[in-house]
CHARMM internal coordinates of N, CA and C (Angstrom, degrees):
IC EDIT
DIST 1 N 1 CA 1.4525
DIST 1 CA 1 C 1.5277
ANGL 1 N 1 CA 1 C 107.57
DIST 1 C 2 N 1.3013
ANGL 1 CA 1 C 2 N 116.49
DIHE 1 N 1 CA 1 C 2 N 131.40
DIST 2 N 2 CA 1.4579
ANGL 1 C 2 N 2 CA 119.79
DIHE 1 CA 1 C 2 N 2 CA 179.30
DIST 2 CA 2 C 1.5341
ANGL 2 N 2 CA 2 C 110.16
DIHE 1 C 2 N 2 CA 2 C -88.14
DIST 2 C 3 N 1.3148
ANGL 2 CA 2 C 3 N 115.09
DIHE 2 N 2 CA 2 C 3 N 169.75
DIST 3 N 3 CA 1.4604
ANGL 2 C 3 N 3 CA 120.84
DIHE 2 CA 2 C 3 N 3 CA -176.56
DIST 3 CA 3 C 1.5238
ANGL 3 N 3 CA 3 C 111.87
DIHE 2 C 3 N 3 CA 3 C -58.07
DIST 3 C 4 N 1.3122
ANGL 3 CA 3 C 4 N 117.64
DIHE 3 N 3 CA 3 C 4 N -44.23
DIST 4 N 4 CA 1.4718
ANGL 3 C 4 N 4 CA 121.21
DIHE 3 CA 3 C 4 N 4 CA -178.84
DIST 4 CA 4 C 1.5287
ANGL 4 N 4 CA 4 C 110.74
DIHE 3 C 4 N 4 CA 4 C -61.34
DIST 4 C 5 N 1.3256
ANGL 4 CA 4 C 5 N 117.75
DIHE 4 N 4 CA 4 C 5 N -43.18
DIST 5 N 5 CA 1.4685
ANGL 4 C 5 N 5 CA 121.02
DIHE 4 CA 4 C 5 N 5 CA 177.61
DIST 5 CA 5 C 1.5167
ANGL 5 N 5 CA 5 C 110.77
DIHE 4 C 5 N 5 CA 5 C -63.59
DIST 5 C 6 N 1.3200
ANGL 5 CA 5 C 6 N 116.48
DIHE 5 N 5 CA 5 C 6 N -40.58
DIST 6 N 6 CA 1.4579
ANGL 5 C 6 N 6 CA 119.99
DIHE 5 CA 5 C 6 N 6 CA 178.71
DIST 6 CA 6 C 1.5271
ANGL 6 N 6 CA 6 C 110.96
DIHE 5 C 6 N 6 CA 6 C -64.03
DIST 6 C 7 N 1.3265
ANGL 6 CA 6 C 7 N 117.42
DIHE 6 N 6 CA 6 C 7 N -43.91
DIST 7 N 7 CA 1.4624
ANGL 6 C 7 N 7 CA 120.84
DIHE 6 CA 6 C 7 N 7 CA 178.36
DIST 7 CA 7 C 1.5253
ANGL 7 N 7 CA 7 C 111.20
DIHE 6 C 7 N 7 CA 7 C -61.62
DIST 7 C 8 N 1.3136
ANGL 7 CA 7 C 8 N 117.24
DIHE 7 N 7 CA 7 C 8 N -40.40
DIST 8 N 8 CA 1.4659
ANGL 7 C 8 N 8 CA 121.46
DIHE 7 CA 7 C 8 N 8 CA 177.24
DIST 8 CA 8 C 1.5194
ANGL 8 N 8 CA 8 C 110.09
DIHE 7 C 8 N 8 CA 8 C -63.06
DIST 8 C 9 N 1.3259
ANGL 8 CA 8 C 9 N 116.87
DIHE 8 N 8 CA 8 C 9 N -44.00
DIST 9 N 9 CA 1.4601
ANGL 8 C 9 N 9 CA 121.49
DIHE 8 CA 8 C 9 N 9 CA 177.92
DIST 9 CA 9 C 1.5286
ANGL 9 N 9 CA 9 C 111.03
DIHE 8 C 9 N 9 CA 9 C -59.59
DIST 9 C 10 N 1.3221
ANGL 9 CA 9 C 10 N 117.28
DIHE 9 N 9 CA 9 C 10 N -45.72
DIST 10 N 10 CA 1.4667
ANGL 9 C 10 N 10 CA 121.60
DIHE 9 CA 9 C 10 N 10 CA -178.98
DIST 10 CA 10 C 1.5277
ANGL 10 N 10 CA 10 C 110.71
DIHE 9 C 10 N 10 CA 10 C -63.09
DIST 10 C 11 N 1.3182
ANGL 10 CA 10 C 11 N 117.61
DIHE 10 N 10 CA 10 C 11 N -44.15
DIST 11 N 11 CA 1.4698
ANGL 10 C 11 N 11 CA 121.04
DIHE 10 CA 10 C 11 N 11 CA 179.26
DIST 11 CA 11 C 1.5225
ANGL 11 N 11 CA 11 C 110.65
DIHE 10 C 11 N 11 CA 11 C -62.67
DIST 11 C 12 N 1.3228
ANGL 11 CA 11 C 12 N 116.94
DIHE 11 N 11 CA 11 C 12 N -43.14
DIST 12 N 12 CA 1.4654
ANGL 11 C 12 N 12 CA 121.32
DIHE 11 CA 11 C 12 N 12 CA 178.95
DIST 12 CA 12 C 1.5371
ANGL 12 N 12 CA 12 C 110.17
DIHE 11 C 12 N 12 CA 12 C -62.85
DIST 12 C 13 N 1.3116
ANGL 12 CA 12 C 13 N 116.94
DIHE 12 N 12 CA 12 C 13 N -45.07
DIST 13 N 13 CA 1.4608
ANGL 12 C 13 N 13 CA 121.28
DIHE 12 CA 12 C 13 N 13 CA -179.99
DIST 13 CA 13 C 1.5231
ANGL 13 N 13 CA 13 C 110.93
DIHE 12 C 13 N 13 CA 13 C -63.63
DIST 13 C 14 N 1.3097
ANGL 13 CA 13 C 14 N 117.22
DIHE 13 N 13 CA 13 C 14 N -41.02
DIST 14 N 14 CA 1.4696
ANGL 13 C 14 N 14 CA 122.01
DIHE 13 CA 13 C 14 N 14 CA 178.05
DIST 14 CA 14 C 1.5333
ANGL 14 N 14 CA 14 C 110.20
DIHE 13 C 14 N 14 CA 14 C -60.45
DIST 14 C 15 N 1.3250
ANGL 14 CA 14 C 15 N 116.61
DIHE 14 N 14 CA 14 C 15 N -42.95
DIST 15 N 15 CA 1.4758
ANGL 14 C 15 N 15 CA 120.10
DIHE 14 CA 14 C 15 N 15 CA 178.48
DIST 15 CA 15 C 1.5300
ANGL 15 N 15 CA 15 C 110.85
DIHE 14 C 15 N 15 CA 15 C -63.89
DIST 15 C 16 N 1.3274
ANGL 15 CA 15 C 16 N 116.64
DIHE 15 N 15 CA 15 C 16 N -40.52
DIST 16 N 16 CA 1.4626
ANGL 15 C 16 N 16 CA 119.92
DIHE 15 CA 15 C 16 N 16 CA 178.37
DIST 16 CA 16 C 1.5246
ANGL 16 N 16 CA 16 C 111.26
DIHE 15 C 16 N 16 CA 16 C -64.18
DIST 16 C 17 N 1.3231
ANGL 16 CA 16 C 17 N 117.52
DIHE 16 N 16 CA 16 C 17 N -42.37
DIST 17 N 17 CA 1.4727
ANGL 16 C 17 N 17 CA 120.81
DIHE 16 CA 16 C 17 N 17 CA 178.05
DIST 17 CA 17 C 1.5228
ANGL 17 N 17 CA 17 C 111.12
DIHE 16 C 17 N 17 CA 17 C -62.50
DIST 17 C 18 N 1.3321
ANGL 17 CA 17 C 18 N 116.85
DIHE 17 N 17 CA 17 C 18 N -42.40
DIST 18 N 18 CA 1.4599
ANGL 17 C 18 N 18 CA 120.70
DIHE 17 CA 17 C 18 N 18 CA 178.76
DIST 18 CA 18 C 1.5233
ANGL 18 N 18 CA 18 C 110.74
DIHE 17 C 18 N 18 CA 18 C -65.53
DIST 18 C 19 N 1.3149
ANGL 18 CA 18 C 19 N 116.88
DIHE 18 N 18 CA 18 C 19 N -40.65
DIST 19 N 19 CA 1.4621
ANGL 18 C 19 N 19 CA 120.53
DIHE 18 CA 18 C 19 N 19 CA 178.14
DIST 19 CA 19 C 1.5291
ANGL 19 N 19 CA 19 C 110.91
DIHE 18 C 19 N 19 CA 19 C -62.10
DIST 19 C 20 N 1.3230
ANGL 19 CA 19 C 20 N 116.91
DIHE 19 N 19 CA 19 C 20 N -44.30
DIST 20 N 20 CA 1.4601
ANGL 19 C 20 N 20 CA 120.74
DIHE 19 CA 19 C 20 N 20 CA 177.34
DIST 20 CA 20 C 1.5219
ANGL 20 N 20 CA 20 C 110.83
DIHE 19 C 20 N 20 CA 20 C -62.93
DIST 20 C 21 N 1.3204
ANGL 20 CA 20 C 21 N 116.65
DIHE 20 N 20 CA 20 C 21 N -45.66
DIST 21 N 21 CA 1.4707
ANGL 20 C 21 N 21 CA 121.65
DIHE 20 CA 20 C 21 N 21 CA 178.04
DIST 21 CA 21 C 1.5282
ANGL 21 N 21 CA 21 C 110.11
DIHE 20 C 21 N 21 CA 21 C -56.23
DIST 21 C 22 N 1.3302
ANGL 21 CA 21 C 22 N 116.26
DIHE 21 N 21 CA 21 C 22 N -49.42
DIST 22 N 22 CA 1.4713
ANGL 21 C 22 N 22 CA 120.84
DIHE 21 CA 21 C 22 N 22 CA -179.08
DIST 22 CA 22 C 1.5276
ANGL 22 N 22 CA 22 C 111.96
DIHE 21 C 22 N 22 CA 22 C -62.16
DIST 22 C 23 N 1.3326
ANGL 22 CA 22 C 23 N 117.24
DIHE 22 N 22 CA 22 C 23 N -35.58
DIST 23 N 23 CA 1.4664
ANGL 22 C 23 N 23 CA 119.58
DIHE 22 CA 22 C 23 N 23 CA -179.98
DIST 23 CA 23 C 1.5334
ANGL 23 N 23 CA 23 C 111.45
DIHE 22 C 23 N 23 CA 23 C -70.69
DIST 23 C 24 N 1.3130
ANGL 23 CA 23 C 24 N 117.53
DIHE 23 N 23 CA 23 C 24 N -28.09
DIST 24 N 24 CA 1.4664
ANGL 23 C 24 N 24 CA 121.45
DIHE 23 CA 23 C 24 N 24 CA 178.21
DIST 24 CA 24 C 1.5216
ANGL 24 N 24 CA 24 C 110.82
DIHE 23 C 24 N 24 CA 24 C -82.10
DIST 24 C 25 N 1.3242
ANGL 24 CA 24 C 25 N 117.84
DIHE 24 N 24 CA 24 C 25 N -30.36
DIST 25 N 25 CA 1.4671
ANGL 24 C 25 N 25 CA 123.85
DIHE 24 CA 24 C 25 N 25 CA -177.73
DIST 25 CA 25 C 1.5315
ANGL 25 N 25 CA 25 C 109.62
DIHE 24 C 25 N 25 CA 25 C -76.20
DIST 25 C 26 N 1.3172
ANGL 25 CA 25 C 26 N 115.53
DIHE 25 N 25 CA 25 C 26 N 78.41
DIST 26 N 26 CA 1.4712
ANGL 25 C 26 N 26 CA 120.90
DIHE 25 CA 25 C 26 N 26 CA -173.25
DIST 26 CA 26 C 1.5175
ANGL 26 N 26 CA 26 C 114.15
DIHE 25 C 26 N 26 CA 26 C -66.62
DIST 26 C 27 N 1.3235
ANGL 26 CA 26 C 27 N 118.31
DIHE 26 N 26 CA 26 C 27 N -30.89
DIST 27 N 27 CA 1.4677
ANGL 26 C 27 N 27 CA 119.14
DIHE 26 CA 26 C 27 N 27 CA -179.90
DIST 27 CA 27 C 1.5296
ANGL 27 N 27 CA 27 C 111.67
DIHE 26 C 27 N 27 CA 27 C -93.42
DIST 27 C 28 N 1.3252
ANGL 27 CA 27 C 28 N 116.38
DIHE 27 N 27 CA 27 C 28 N 3.03
DIST 28 N 28 CA 1.4679
ANGL 27 C 28 N 28 CA 123.44
DIHE 27 CA 27 C 28 N 28 CA 173.72
DIST 28 CA 28 C 1.5342
ANGL 28 N 28 CA 28 C 113.15
DIHE 27 C 28 N 28 CA 28 C 54.47
DIST 28 C 29 N 1.3405
ANGL 28 CA 28 C 29 N 115.24
DIHE 28 N 28 CA 28 C 29 N 40.93
DIST 29 N 29 CA 1.4682
ANGL 28 C 29 N 29 CA 118.88
DIHE 28 CA 28 C 29 N 29 CA 178.30
DIST 29 CA 29 C 1.5252
ANGL 29 N 29 CA 29 C 112.56
DIHE 28 C 29 N 29 CA 29 C -97.94
DIST 29 C 30 N 1.3350
ANGL 29 CA 29 C 30 N 116.89
DIHE 29 N 29 CA 29 C 30 N 4.01
DIST 30 N 30 CA 1.4504
ANGL 29 C 30 N 30 CA 120.57
DIHE 29 CA 29 C 30 N 30 CA 177.22
DIST 30 CA 30 C 1.5109
ANGL 30 N 30 CA 30 C 114.50
DIHE 29 C 30 N 30 CA 30 C 83.51
DIST 30 C 31 N 1.3311
ANGL 30 CA 30 C 31 N 116.45
DIHE 30 N 30 CA 30 C 31 N 10.15
DIST 31 N 31 CA 1.4621
ANGL 30 C 31 N 31 CA 120.23
DIHE 30 CA 30 C 31 N 31 CA 176.34
DIST 31 CA 31 C 1.5205
ANGL 31 N 31 CA 31 C 108.69
DIHE 30 C 31 N 31 CA 31 C -147.32
DIST 31 C 32 N 1.3286
ANGL 31 CA 31 C 32 N 114.97
DIHE 31 N 31 CA 31 C 32 N 161.59
DIST 32 N 32 CA 1.4594
ANGL 31 C 32 N 32 CA 120.87
DIHE 31 CA 31 C 32 N 32 CA 179.51
DIST 32 CA 32 C 1.5075
ANGL 32 N 32 CA 32 C 109.73
DIHE 31 C 32 N 32 CA 32 C -110.96
DIST 32 C 33 N 1.3383
ANGL 32 CA 32 C 33 N 116.05
DIHE 32 N 32 CA 32 C 33 N 129.53
DIST 33 N 33 CA 1.4580
ANGL 32 C 33 N 33 CA 119.10
DIHE 32 CA 32 C 33 N 33 CA 173.61
DIST 33 CA 33 C 1.5279
ANGL 33 N 33 CA 33 C 108.93
DIHE 32 C 33 N 33 CA 33 C -100.90
DIST 33 C 34 N 1.3112
ANGL 33 CA 33 C 34 N 116.32
DIHE 33 N 33 CA 33 C 34 N 174.95
DIST 34 N 34 CA 1.4640
ANGL 33 C 34 N 34 CA 120.18
DIHE 33 CA 33 C 34 N 34 CA -175.38
DIST 34 CA 34 C 1.5221
ANGL 34 N 34 CA 34 C 112.20
DIHE 33 C 34 N 34 CA 34 C -62.39
DIST 34 C 35 N 1.3197
ANGL 34 CA 34 C 35 N 117.54
DIHE 34 N 34 CA 34 C 35 N -36.49
DIST 35 N 35 CA 1.4649
ANGL 34 C 35 N 35 CA 120.05
DIHE 34 CA 34 C 35 N 35 CA 179.29
DIST 35 CA 35 C 1.5284
ANGL 35 N 35 CA 35 C 111.20
DIHE 34 C 35 N 35 CA 35 C -63.95
DIST 35 C 36 N 1.3249
ANGL 35 CA 35 C 36 N 116.89
DIHE 35 N 35 CA 35 C 36 N -41.56
DIST 36 N 36 CA 1.4641
ANGL 35 C 36 N 36 CA 120.30
DIHE 35 CA 35 C 36 N 36 CA 179.57
DIST 36 CA 36 C 1.5282
ANGL 36 N 36 CA 36 C 110.69
DIHE 35 C 36 N 36 CA 36 C -65.55
DIST 36 C 37 N 1.3263
ANGL 36 CA 36 C 37 N 116.82
DIHE 36 N 36 CA 36 C 37 N -41.82
DIST 37 N 37 CA 1.4665
ANGL 36 C 37 N 37 CA 120.21
DIHE 36 CA 36 C 37 N 37 CA -179.66
DIST 37 CA 37 C 1.5303
ANGL 37 N 37 CA 37 C 110.03
DIHE 36 C 37 N 37 CA 37 C -68.50
DIST 37 C 38 N 1.3313
ANGL 37 CA 37 C 38 N 117.17
DIHE 37 N 37 CA 37 C 38 N -42.60
DIST 38 N 38 CA 1.4655
ANGL 37 C 38 N 38 CA 120.58
DIHE 37 CA 37 C 38 N 38 CA 178.61
DIST 38 CA 38 C 1.5262
ANGL 38 N 38 CA 38 C 110.38
DIHE 37 C 38 N 38 CA 38 C -60.94
DIST 38 C 39 N 1.3236
ANGL 38 CA 38 C 39 N 116.85
DIHE 38 N 38 CA 38 C 39 N -41.18
DIST 39 N 39 CA 1.4677
ANGL 38 C 39 N 39 CA 120.99
DIHE 38 CA 38 C 39 N 39 CA 177.95
DIST 39 CA 39 C 1.5242
ANGL 39 N 39 CA 39 C 110.88
DIHE 38 C 39 N 39 CA 39 C -62.81
DIST 39 C 40 N 1.3272
ANGL 39 CA 39 C 40 N 117.15
DIHE 39 N 39 CA 39 C 40 N -41.28
DIST 40 N 40 CA 1.4703
ANGL 39 C 40 N 40 CA 120.64
DIHE 39 CA 39 C 40 N 40 CA 178.39
DIST 40 CA 40 C 1.5231
ANGL 40 N 40 CA 40 C 110.54
DIHE 39 C 40 N 40 CA 40 C -63.47
DIST 40 C 41 N 1.3278
ANGL 40 CA 40 C 41 N 117.42
DIHE 40 N 40 CA 40 C 41 N -41.73
DIST 41 N 41 CA 1.4618
ANGL 40 C 41 N 41 CA 120.37
DIHE 40 CA 40 C 41 N 41 CA 176.83
DIST 41 CA 41 C 1.5292
ANGL 41 N 41 CA 41 C 110.36
DIHE 40 C 41 N 41 CA 41 C -60.44
DIST 41 C 42 N 1.3445
ANGL 41 CA 41 C 42 N 116.59
DIHE 41 N 41 CA 41 C 42 N -44.75
DIST 42 N 42 CA 1.4697
ANGL 41 C 42 N 42 CA 119.99
DIHE 41 CA 41 C 42 N 42 CA 179.44
DIST 42 CA 42 C 1.5213
ANGL 42 N 42 CA 42 C 111.18
DIHE 41 C 42 N 42 CA 42 C -61.39
DIST 42 C 43 N 1.3259
ANGL 42 CA 42 C 43 N 116.66
DIHE 42 N 42 CA 42 C 43 N -43.32
DIST 43 N 43 CA 1.4677
ANGL 42 C 43 N 43 CA 120.54
DIHE 42 CA 42 C 43 N 43 CA 179.18
DIST 43 CA 43 C 1.5251
ANGL 43 N 43 CA 43 C 111.26
DIHE 42 C 43 N 43 CA 43 C -62.20
DIST 43 C 44 N 1.3256
ANGL 43 CA 43 C 44 N 116.62
DIHE 43 N 43 CA 43 C 44 N -29.40
DIST 44 N 44 CA 1.4664
ANGL 43 C 44 N 44 CA 121.07
DIHE 43 CA 43 C 44 N 44 CA 178.55
DIST 44 CA 44 C 1.5241
ANGL 44 N 44 CA 44 C 111.57
DIHE 43 C 44 N 44 CA 44 C -83.89
DIST 44 C 45 N 1.3406
ANGL 44 CA 44 C 45 N 116.33
DIHE 44 N 44 CA 44 C 45 N 0.51
DIST 45 N 45 CA 1.4569
ANGL 44 C 45 N 45 CA 120.76
DIHE 44 CA 44 C 45 N 45 CA 178.85
DIST 45 CA 45 C 1.5164
ANGL 45 N 45 CA 45 C 113.89
DIHE 44 C 45 N 45 CA 45 C 83.51
DIST 45 C 46 N 1.3274
ANGL 45 CA 45 C 46 N 116.74
DIHE 45 N 45 CA 45 C 46 N 17.03
DIST 46 N 46 CA 1.4588
ANGL 45 C 46 N 46 CA 121.16
DIHE 45 CA 45 C 46 N 46 CA -179.62
DIST 46 CA 46 C 1.5259
ANGL 46 N 46 CA 46 C 110.47
DIHE 45 C 46 N 46 CA 46 C -104.93
DIST 46 C 47 N 1.2986
ANGL 46 CA 46 C 47 N 115.55
DIHE 46 N 46 CA 46 C 47 N 133.44
DIST 47 N 47 CA 1.4611
ANGL 46 C 47 N 47 CA 120.54
DIHE 46 CA 46 C 47 N 47 CA 175.18
DIST 47 CA 47 C 1.5193
ANGL 47 N 47 CA 47 C 107.07
DIHE 46 C 47 N 47 CA 47 C -102.17
DIST 47 C 48 N 1.3210
ANGL 47 CA 47 C 48 N 115.67
DIHE 47 N 47 CA 47 C 48 N 115.99
DIST 48 N 48 CA 1.4609
ANGL 47 C 48 N 48 CA 121.50
DIHE 47 CA 47 C 48 N 48 CA -176.81
DIST 48 CA 48 C 1.5262
ANGL 48 N 48 CA 48 C 107.72
DIHE 47 C 48 N 48 CA 48 C -119.11
DIST 48 C 49 N 1.3198
ANGL 48 CA 48 C 49 N 116.01
DIHE 48 N 48 CA 48 C 49 N 124.89
DIST 49 N 49 CA 1.4680
ANGL 48 C 49 N 49 CA 120.18
DIHE 48 CA 48 C 49 N 49 CA 179.70
DIST 49 CA 49 C 1.5293
ANGL 49 N 49 CA 49 C 109.60
DIHE 48 C 49 N 49 CA 49 C -68.08
DIST 49 C 50 N 1.3157
ANGL 49 CA 49 C 50 N 114.89
DIHE 49 N 49 CA 49 C 50 N 159.55
DIST 50 N 50 CA 1.4681
ANGL 49 C 50 N 50 CA 119.63
DIHE 49 CA 49 C 50 N 50 CA 177.02
DIST 50 CA 50 C 1.5248
ANGL 50 N 50 CA 50 C 110.52
DIHE 49 C 50 N 50 CA 50 C -60.19
DIST 50 C 51 N 1.3231
ANGL 50 CA 50 C 51 N 117.21
DIHE 50 N 50 CA 50 C 51 N -37.10
DIST 51 N 51 CA 1.4691
ANGL 50 C 51 N 51 CA 120.76
DIHE 50 CA 50 C 51 N 51 CA 179.71
DIST 51 CA 51 C 1.5341
ANGL 51 N 51 CA 51 C 110.62
DIHE 50 C 51 N 51 CA 51 C -63.52
DIST 51 C 52 N 1.3343
ANGL 51 CA 51 C 52 N 116.60
DIHE 51 N 51 CA 51 C 52 N -41.92
DIST 52 N 52 CA 1.4701
ANGL 51 C 52 N 52 CA 119.35
DIHE 51 CA 51 C 52 N 52 CA 178.93
DIST 52 CA 52 C 1.5238
ANGL 52 N 52 CA 52 C 111.00
DIHE 51 C 52 N 52 CA 52 C -69.50
DIST 52 C 53 N 1.3233
ANGL 52 CA 52 C 53 N 117.27
DIHE 52 N 52 CA 52 C 53 N -37.34
DIST 53 N 53 CA 1.4554
ANGL 52 C 53 N 53 CA 120.84
DIHE 52 CA 52 C 53 N 53 CA 176.99
DIST 53 CA 53 C 1.5277
ANGL 53 N 53 CA 53 C 109.92
DIHE 52 C 53 N 53 CA 53 C -64.24
DIST 53 C 54 N 1.3298
ANGL 53 CA 53 C 54 N 116.90
DIHE 53 N 53 CA 53 C 54 N -42.43
DIST 54 N 54 CA 1.4646
ANGL 53 C 54 N 54 CA 120.82
DIHE 53 CA 53 C 54 N 54 CA 176.49
DIST 54 CA 54 C 1.5230
ANGL 54 N 54 CA 54 C 110.86
DIHE 53 C 54 N 54 CA 54 C -60.55
DIST 54 C 55 N 1.3263
ANGL 54 CA 54 C 55 N 117.05
DIHE 54 N 54 CA 54 C 55 N -43.36
DIST 55 N 55 CA 1.4592
ANGL 54 C 55 N 55 CA 121.60
DIHE 54 CA 54 C 55 N 55 CA 178.96
DIST 55 CA 55 C 1.5282
ANGL 55 N 55 CA 55 C 110.88
DIHE 54 C 55 N 55 CA 55 C -63.47
DIST 55 C 56 N 1.3297
ANGL 55 CA 55 C 56 N 116.58
DIHE 55 N 55 CA 55 C 56 N -41.68
DIST 56 N 56 CA 1.4617
ANGL 55 C 56 N 56 CA 122.38
DIHE 55 CA 55 C 56 N 56 CA 177.22
DIST 56 CA 56 C 1.5268
ANGL 56 N 56 CA 56 C 109.73
DIHE 55 C 56 N 56 CA 56 C -57.78
DIST 56 C 57 N 1.3312
ANGL 56 CA 56 C 57 N 116.41
DIHE 56 N 56 CA 56 C 57 N -48.48
DIST 57 N 57 CA 1.4655
ANGL 56 C 57 N 57 CA 120.43
DIHE 56 CA 56 C 57 N 57 CA -179.94
DIST 57 CA 57 C 1.5230
ANGL 57 N 57 CA 57 C 111.21
DIHE 56 C 57 N 57 CA 57 C -65.91
DIST 57 C 58 N 1.3264
ANGL 57 CA 57 C 58 N 117.58
DIHE 57 N 57 CA 57 C 58 N -40.07
DIST 58 N 58 CA 1.4648
ANGL 57 C 58 N 58 CA 120.37
DIHE 57 CA 57 C 58 N 58 CA 179.13
DIST 58 CA 58 C 1.5244
ANGL 58 N 58 CA 58 C 111.27
DIHE 57 C 58 N 58 CA 58 C -57.30
DIST 58 C 59 N 1.3233
ANGL 58 CA 58 C 59 N 116.77
DIHE 58 N 58 CA 58 C 59 N -36.71
DIST 59 N 59 CA 1.4590
ANGL 58 C 59 N 59 CA 120.85
DIHE 58 CA 58 C 59 N 59 CA -177.97
DIST 59 CA 59 C 1.5229
ANGL 59 N 59 CA 59 C 112.80
DIHE 58 C 59 N 59 CA 59 C -80.37
DIST 59 C 60 N 1.3215
ANGL 59 CA 59 C 60 N 117.60
DIHE 59 N 59 CA 59 C 60 N -35.12
DIST 60 N 60 CA 1.4649
ANGL 59 C 60 N 60 CA 120.93
DIHE 59 CA 59 C 60 N 60 CA -172.48
DIST 60 CA 60 C 1.5265
ANGL 60 N 60 CA 60 C 112.97
DIHE 59 C 60 N 60 CA 60 C -97.59
DIST 60 C 61 N 1.3118
ANGL 60 CA 60 C 61 N 117.66
DIHE 60 N 60 CA 60 C 61 N -32.12
DIST 61 N 61 CA 1.4678
ANGL 60 C 61 N 61 CA 122.33
DIHE 60 CA 60 C 61 N 61 CA -178.22
DIST 61 CA 61 C 1.5308
ANGL 61 N 61 CA 61 C 108.98
DIHE 60 C 61 N 61 CA 61 C -79.07
DIST 61 C 62 N 1.3217
ANGL 61 CA 61 C 62 N 115.37
DIHE 61 N 61 CA 61 C 62 N 81.05
DIST 62 N 62 CA 1.4691
ANGL 61 C 62 N 62 CA 120.28
DIHE 61 CA 61 C 62 N 62 CA -170.83
DIST 62 CA 62 C 1.5269
ANGL 62 N 62 CA 62 C 113.82
DIHE 61 C 62 N 62 CA 62 C -65.97
DIST 62 C 63 N 1.3293
ANGL 62 CA 62 C 63 N 118.28
DIHE 62 N 62 CA 62 C 63 N -27.07
DIST 63 N 63 CA 1.4623
ANGL 62 C 63 N 63 CA 119.18
DIHE 62 CA 62 C 63 N 63 CA 177.70
DIST 63 CA 63 C 1.5310
ANGL 63 N 63 CA 63 C 112.24
DIHE 62 C 63 N 63 CA 63 C -96.22
DIST 63 C 64 N 1.3181
ANGL 63 CA 63 C 64 N 116.51
DIHE 63 N 63 CA 63 C 64 N 1.67
DIST 64 N 64 CA 1.4715
ANGL 63 C 64 N 64 CA 124.01
DIHE 63 CA 63 C 64 N 64 CA 174.77
DIST 64 CA 64 C 1.5255
ANGL 64 N 64 CA 64 C 113.35
DIHE 63 C 64 N 64 CA 64 C 52.96
DIST 64 C 65 N 1.3465
ANGL 64 CA 64 C 65 N 115.30
DIHE 64 N 64 CA 64 C 65 N 44.05
DIST 65 N 65 CA 1.4642
ANGL 64 C 65 N 65 CA 119.57
DIHE 64 CA 64 C 65 N 65 CA 177.63
DIST 65 CA 65 C 1.5274
ANGL 65 N 65 CA 65 C 112.48
DIHE 64 C 65 N 65 CA 65 C -98.36
DIST 65 C 66 N 1.3428
ANGL 65 CA 65 C 66 N 116.74
DIHE 65 N 65 CA 65 C 66 N 2.04
DIST 66 N 66 CA 1.4553
ANGL 65 C 66 N 66 CA 120.36
DIHE 65 CA 65 C 66 N 66 CA 179.09
DIST 66 CA 66 C 1.5161
ANGL 66 N 66 CA 66 C 114.37
DIHE 65 C 66 N 66 CA 66 C 85.35
DIST 66 C 67 N 1.3197
ANGL 66 CA 66 C 67 N 116.90
DIHE 66 N 66 CA 66 C 67 N 3.01
DIST 67 N 67 CA 1.4582
ANGL 66 C 67 N 67 CA 122.51
DIHE 66 CA 66 C 67 N 67 CA 179.64
DIST 67 CA 67 C 1.5174
ANGL 67 N 67 CA 67 C 108.75
DIHE 66 C 67 N 67 CA 67 C -134.21
DIST 67 C 68 N 1.3229
ANGL 67 CA 67 C 68 N 115.57
DIHE 67 N 67 CA 67 C 68 N 151.25
DIST 68 N 68 CA 1.4516
ANGL 67 C 68 N 68 CA 120.43
DIHE 67 CA 67 C 68 N 68 CA 175.99
DIST 68 CA 68 C 1.5164
ANGL 68 N 68 CA 68 C 109.51
DIHE 67 C 68 N 68 CA 68 C -104.28
DIST 68 C 69 N 1.3151
ANGL 68 CA 68 C 69 N 116.04
DIHE 68 N 68 CA 68 C 69 N 120.71
DIST 69 N 69 CA 1.4575
ANGL 68 C 69 N 69 CA 120.47
DIHE 68 CA 68 C 69 N 69 CA 172.44
DIST 69 CA 69 C 1.5220
ANGL 69 N 69 CA 69 C 108.07
DIHE 68 C 69 N 69 CA 69 C -78.91
DIST 69 C 70 N 1.3235
ANGL 69 CA 69 C 70 N 116.67
DIHE 69 N 69 CA 69 C 70 N 169.69
DIST 70 N 70 CA 1.4542
ANGL 69 C 70 N 70 CA 118.20
DIHE 69 CA 69 C 70 N 70 CA 177.11
DIST 70 CA 70 C 1.5236
ANGL 70 N 70 CA 70 C 110.28
DIHE 69 C 70 N 70 CA 70 C -63.29
DIST 70 C 71 N 1.3099
ANGL 70 CA 70 C 71 N 117.24
DIHE 70 N 70 CA 70 C 71 N -37.33
DIST 71 N 71 CA 1.4720
ANGL 70 C 71 N 71 CA 120.10
DIHE 70 CA 70 C 71 N 71 CA 178.57
DIST 71 CA 71 C 1.5250
ANGL 71 N 71 CA 71 C 111.28
DIHE 70 C 71 N 71 CA 71 C -59.60
DIST 71 C 72 N 1.3191
ANGL 71 CA 71 C 72 N 116.93
DIHE 71 N 71 CA 71 C 72 N -43.44
DIST 72 N 72 CA 1.4630
ANGL 71 C 72 N 72 CA 120.14
DIHE 71 CA 71 C 72 N 72 CA 178.46
DIST 72 CA 72 C 1.5228
ANGL 72 N 72 CA 72 C 110.17
DIHE 71 C 72 N 72 CA 72 C -67.89
DIST 72 C 73 N 1.3006
ANGL 72 CA 72 C 73 N 117.39
DIHE 72 N 72 CA 72 C 73 N -39.77
DIST 73 N 73 CA 1.4599
ANGL 72 C 73 N 73 CA 122.98
DIHE 72 CA 72 C 73 N 73 CA -180.00
DIST 73 CA 73 C 1.5227
ANGL 73 N 73 CA 73 C 110.86
DIHE 72 C 73 N 73 CA 73 C -62.73
DIST 73 C 74 N 1.3154
ANGL 73 CA 73 C 74 N 114.73
DIHE 73 N 73 CA 73 C 74 N -42.90
DIST 74 N 74 CA 1.4613
ANGL 73 C 74 N 74 CA 120.68
DIHE 73 CA 73 C 74 N 74 CA -178.45
DIST 74 CA 74 C 1.5052
ANGL 74 N 74 CA 74 C 110.50
DIHE 73 C 74 N 74 CA 74 C -66.37
END
COOR INIT
IC SEED 1 N 1 CA 1 C
IC BUILD
C-alpha cells in the first residue's frame, strides 16, 4: 500500500468513526454519555452490564468527566 492509499484509508475510517459517533450522540451535544453508549450496544444486539459499561468508560474517558468526546472515542 502506498502513502496516498494509506492516507485515503485513514480519511475514510475517520469519517466512518465520526458518523458512528454522531449516530450514537442522540442529544447532539458533541459527547457520548453512558446511556447513549448503552443504547447503541442494545441496538447492536449486545447486552452489556453496568459494570462492563463502567469499565469501558474508565478506560476510554481519559479526562474522567463521564462523557466521551470524539477524541476519546477515536
